[in-house]
N, C-alpha and C positions, 0 to 999 in steps of 0.2 A: 472391508467390503469384498465379497467373493467376486472373482473375475467372471465375466460373461463366457459361457461355454458355447463355442461356435463349431458346428460340424460343417466342413467345407468339402465340396466335391473336388478332389484333387486329381481326378483322372486325367485332365488335360496336360498334366506335368509329365506323364509317362511317355518315354520315347522322344522322337524328334519333335521339338516344339515348333508350333506356328504361332500366330497371333494370340489365340486364347491361352495356349500353354505358357507363353511368356507373361501374359497378364496374371495368370494364377500364381505362377512362380514368384514374380516380383511382389505381388500383393501379400502372399503368405510370408515371404521373407520379412516384409515390413511389419505385418501384424504380430509376428513372433516377438518383436521388440517391445510390445505394449503389455505391461503387467495386468491391465484391466481386461485383457482378452486371453482366453485359453483355447487354442485351436485343437480340433480333432480332425485328422485327415480321413477321408472316406476310404482311401486305398492304402494298403500297406506299402512300406518302403521296400527298396531293393533288398536290403538285408533281412527285414522281417519276413518277406515272402519267399526267401531263397528255398528252393526245393531241389535236393540232390545237386547242389552247387550252382543251380541256374536261378537267377533273380529276374525281376521285372525288366530291367534295362537290357540284360543279356538276351532274354527271349525276344523282346521287341526288336533288338538289332538283328537277331537271327532271322526272324520272320521277314523283316524288311530286306535283308540281304537275299532271301529266296525270291521275294516278289519283284524286286527291281528288274532283273533281267527278263522275267516273264512279261512285265509291263512293256518293256522295250520290244520284245519279240512279237507280242500279240496286238500292240497298239490299241485302237478303238475296240478291238474284239476281246480285250482283256476283261474277264468276268469280275468286275469290281465288287458287286454285291456278294458274290460267292466268296471272294477273297476276304471281304470285311467280316463275314460270318465265321470263316475259318480262323481269322486272326483273333476274334473275340473268344472263340471256342478254346484255343490254346492258351490265351493270355488270362482268361477269367480266373482259373484256379490260382494263379500266382498273384493276382491283384484282388483276391477274395476279400470282400468287405468284412470288417470285423463285426459281423451281424449281432452276435449275442452281446458283446461288450457295449457296442454303440447303442443298441436298442435298450439295454438295461440302463445306460446313462441317460437316455431320453426319458425313460419311464421315471427315473429317480429325480429328474429335474436338473441334473448336472449340465445337460445341453439345452440351451434355450432357443437357439437359432440354427436352422439349416440354410446354408448359403449355396444355392445352385449356380454353378459357374458356367454350365454348358447350356444346351437348349432343351433338356428334358430331365425330369426328376429321376434320380436313380431308383429303379424298381424296388429295391430292398427297403426303401424308406417311405414309399408312398403312403402306406398305412399308418406311419408314425406322424404324418404332418398335422393330424388333429391335436397332437400333444406338444407341438413345437412351432415356433414362428418361422416363416419362410421369407428369405430375401433372395430375389432372383435376378441374375444378369440376363438381359436380352441384348445381345451384341449387335444384331441386325435382323431385318425382316426379309432378307432376300429369298430364302426358301419359300416364303409365302407370296411375295410380290413378283418374283422372277423365278418360278420353279424350273424353268428350262435350263438354268445354270447349275442345277444340283441333281445328284442321284435321286431316283424316284423314292428309294427307301428312306433317304434323309428327309425328303419333302414330306412324306407320310408321317415320319416320326415327329417332325416339328409341328405339323398341323394337329397331331394328336396331343402334343404337349402344351401348345400355346395357351389353351384355356386355363390350365393349372398355373402356368407362369404368370398370366395376367391377374390371377386371383391371389398372388403373393401379398404378404403384408407390405412389402415395398419392392419396387423394381429399380434396378440400376441400369442405365444405358451408358455407352461410352461417348455419346455426342448428343447435342441438342437436336440434331437432324433426326436421329432414330427416336428420341423422346417424343418429338412432335408427330412422327409417323404413327407411333403407338396411340397417342392421344386421339388423333384424327381418325385412324382406321378402326380402333376398337372402343372409342368413347370411354377411355380410362380417365379417372380423376387425376388431373395434373399433380395434385399434392402427393400422390403416392409414387411418383416417378422422379428420380433424380439423375441428371446427367453428370457423371464423374469421368473425366478423360483418362486415358492411359498415359504412361510416360515411357521414355526410352530406358533401357537397362543401364546400370551404372557404368558399364565399360564403354558405352558409346560417347565419344568425345573427339574433338579435333586434334589431330597430330601436328607436330612441328619438328623441324630439324632431323635428328637421328631417327626419331620414330617414323617419319615419312620414308626415309631410306629403307628402314627395316620393312615397312609395309610394301614398298615396291618390290623388294626381294621376295616377300612372302607370296605375292600374287603374280610373280613374273611368268609362271607357267600358263596362267590364264591370259595375261595381257601382252606378252612379248614386248613389254616396254612401250606399247602404243597407247595413244589416248583412247578413251572409251566413254560411251554413254552407258548408264547402268539401270537395270530393272531388278528389283528384289521382290519375290512373292511366288506363290504357287503358279505353276504353268497350267492354266485352265481357262475356259471361255470367258468367265466373269471378269477376268483381268484385262480383257480387250487387247491382248498382245498382238493380234494380227494387225490392228491399226498401228501399233508401234512399229512393227516390222515394215509395213508399207511406208510409214513416215521415214524410216531409216533408208529405205530405197530411194526416196526423193532426195535425201541428204547425201547419199553415198558419193556423188561426184564432187561435192563441195566440202564435205567433212572427211578429213583424212584420219579416221579412227574407226573403232569397232563398236558393236552393240553386245554387251554382256548381260545375260539373263540368269540370275541365281535364284533357284527355288526348286522344290520338289515337284514331281510330275503328278498333277491332279487328274480330275475327270476330263475325258476327251482331249487330252493333251496332244495326241498324235496329229490331229489336223493342224495344230500350230507348228509342230516340227516340220510337217510336210510343206506348209506354206513357206517357211523359212528356206527350205531346200529348193523350192521352185523359183525363188528370187534370183538364184545364181550367185548370191552373196553369202552362201553358207560358211565360207571361210572367214567372213567378217561378222557373222551373227553366231555367237557362241552360247550354248546352253550349258551351264555349269553344274546343274543339279542342285540338290540340297547342300548348302555350304555351312560350315561352322561359324560361330560368332566371330572368331578371330579373323577369318577370311572376309566376312561381310563388313566388319569394322574397317579393314584395310581398303576394301573396294569403295566404301562410302567416302573415305578420305581422299581417294585418288581420282575418282570419276570427274569428268568434265561437267556432267549434269546427272541428276537422278530423275528418271522418267517413270511416272506411275499413271498409266492410262485407264485404270479400272473403271468399269461402268458403275459400280456400287461399292461403297465401303461404310461399315458402321463406325469406323474410326480412321483407319489407314496408318497403322503403326510404322511400316517401312518409311513413309514420308517423314515422320517425326524423327526416326532414328537417323535418317540421312541428314536432316537439319542439325541434329546434335553433333554431327561430324563436320559441319560447315559446308555440306553439299547443298546446292540450290535445287529444290524440287520443282519439276514441271509436272503438274497433275491435272486430271480432269476437273472441269468446272461444275461437278455435280456431286450429289450425296453429301457426305460429311467432310470431304477433302478441303474445300475452301475454308471451312470452320477451323480445321486443324492447322493448315498452312498459313492462314491469315494473309498478311502482306509480305511473307517471307519467301515467295516463290512466284511462278508464272502458271497461268491457267490456259486451257484450250478446250475446244469442243471435242468430246470423245467420239463423235460421229464422223470426224473429219481428219484423215491422215495428213491432208494438205495443211490444215490449221496447226496440227502438232509439229509438222516439219518446219513451218515458217516461225513458230514460236521458239523452237530450239535454235534455229539459225539466227534469229534476231538476238538471242541471248549470247550465243557464241561470238557474234560480231560486235558486241557492246561490252567490252571488258569493264568499263566504269560501272555500268549497271550490274554486272555480274558480281563485282566486288562488294557493291552496296547490298545486294541480295544475300550474299554469303554472310555478311555481318548481321543483317536483320534475321535471317533464318536461325543463326546461332542464338540470338537474343530471345526469339520466340520459343525455342526449344527449352530454355531455362524456366519458362512458365509452368512446365509440366514436371512435377517432382513426386516421386513415390511416397515420401513421408507425408506430404500433404494429402495425397490420394488416399492412403491408408487411414489417416485421421478422419477424412470425410466418410469413409465406409464405416468406421467405428461409430461415428455420430449417428449413422442410420441404424446400426445394431442397437444402440442405446434408445433411439427413438421408438423402434418397434417393440421394445421390451417395457416401455413405460405405460 
């Protein structure tokens, strides 16, 4: 039997990965192991796209290196939409879609499914959808339900694209929360939407013994050997970081530790940095910027608690990664987070910094409960496995082709 030909939008894997990038990377890595699937990537690899010695990753890193100091200098006045357009202008020739070859393979029937992993169909393939099945990931609806959290250009793009994604042969969400949102908001047939969760990457696990000592040494520059609470995620308004900072202020006299925030600077991040500065605790509130997996892995293993105050998550990957490392997550009691964390963490009202502070303090003062939650968090994290997730995606591929 001939393998199913799958064209997948691989663009989220380019450059510094966030949630969707890690999802696509881990999913593709697993799908490659299945002989009944033959993957075709929408974008060329670093080596294939190399031009005069510069490849995708090289150029992406160069553009990010140029933009980072400009972001810091201009703050909220940084022209994000212009920067995004410039980035795409330079990067597009190197990530050039294999237009002729892919379209020829669609026409010949070699490719049966296009898997859209982002929020909009790649323009090069919109005309080809009549000849191919469409499986679409809808990670969350926040650009539609809460447009104030996103760039206007992104909101417009999602609103333009959502009708086509909803018309897909099958829709995949990362949580039942988003699945139900789509059903209720757009009156979509529940039978054509499947919730398939994410999983943590293979490296995320709990350290012990020598590994813990090595982890302490690796992050000593950030921690100075002090205890700390940890946040991992983009620095932007949707993540509700100001509430976390205010909660830390409430705790600062009773908690002899720091607050570390690891993540790239997103939209309107300057207000968050300014708020931290105004607390007078800026020496104990540390923004680490985008950190590599090795660093995040060490921080998860060493933190007193992982705190994720986000207003809205389609899944909430950092919470699961923290649990995989034995960290106890303290998360908002809204959107998909209770579904992911289950009874392996603590919950709080994201509208209340007082509630967050008291939740953290009660955990820190109850070592017996903390130990029990660490064990339970680790157990729950093992329910999420990439081989199982990949197989469920393959089952959907087969379903839409029958």
